[in-house]
N, C-alpha and C positions, 0 to 999 in steps of 0.2 A: 638488676632487680629481678628477683625470682618470680616465676609465674604465680606463686602462692601469696605474694604481697597483697593483692586484691583477689580474693577467691572468685569473684564474679564481677561482671560489668555493673551489676546493681550496686555492689559495694562502692565502687568509684562514683557512680551517679549519686548515691546517697550522700557521700562526702562532699561532692561538688555542690549539691543543693544546700547542705548545711553550711558550707563556707560562704555561699552566696548570701544566705540569711545573716551570717555573722558580719560580713562586709557591709551590708546594708545597715545593720545596727551600729557598726563603727562610724560610718559616715553620718548617720543621723545624730549620733551622740556628740560628734566633734565638729560639725560644720553647720552653717546657717541654712543652707539649702543646696540644691544641685548646682546652682551657678557658682557657689563658693567652692564646691568640690571640683568643678571643671577648672576653675582658676588655679587652685592649689596643685592639682595633679596634671595640669596642662593637657586635659582631654577635652573633646568636644562636648557640647551640652547634652546631646543624646546619650552619649556614654555615661556621663555623670547622672543623668536622670535614670538610666537603667540600673546603675549601682544603687541609687537612692531608693528606687522602687523594688529592689531585690530581684530584678529580672535576670541580671547576670553579674558575675564577679570580675575583678580586674586580672590583668596579666601580672607576672611577677614583679615588674618594675614598680608598680603602685604599692604592692604589698611591702616590698623592701623599703620604699620611701616612707610608708606609714610607720613601720616598725622603728626606723631610724629617727623619725621626727615627732612621733606622738607616743608618749609614755603608755597610754592605755591600749594602744593597738595590739600589742602582743597578747595581753590577757583576753581581750575581746575576740581576736581572731583565732586564738588557740583554745578557746572554750572557757576561759575563766569568768567571762562576764556576760556572755550572750545566752 
């Protein structure tokens, strides 16, 4: 990856914040609540609550699982629906 991919740290931070928002939208649209998220993704309740509240986003395993198992995930996470 060239150093020009993200011209500044701010670009990466902005993308991270945007993705966190999209992930929160995805889980809110597709699950009954944080407990349901925790069950489906096999994460603890605090992690699921943080995703639900848009505090932080998941690691790659959860994103890949979502894209493979939920038809709306790719559109929502890549910007088509959020």
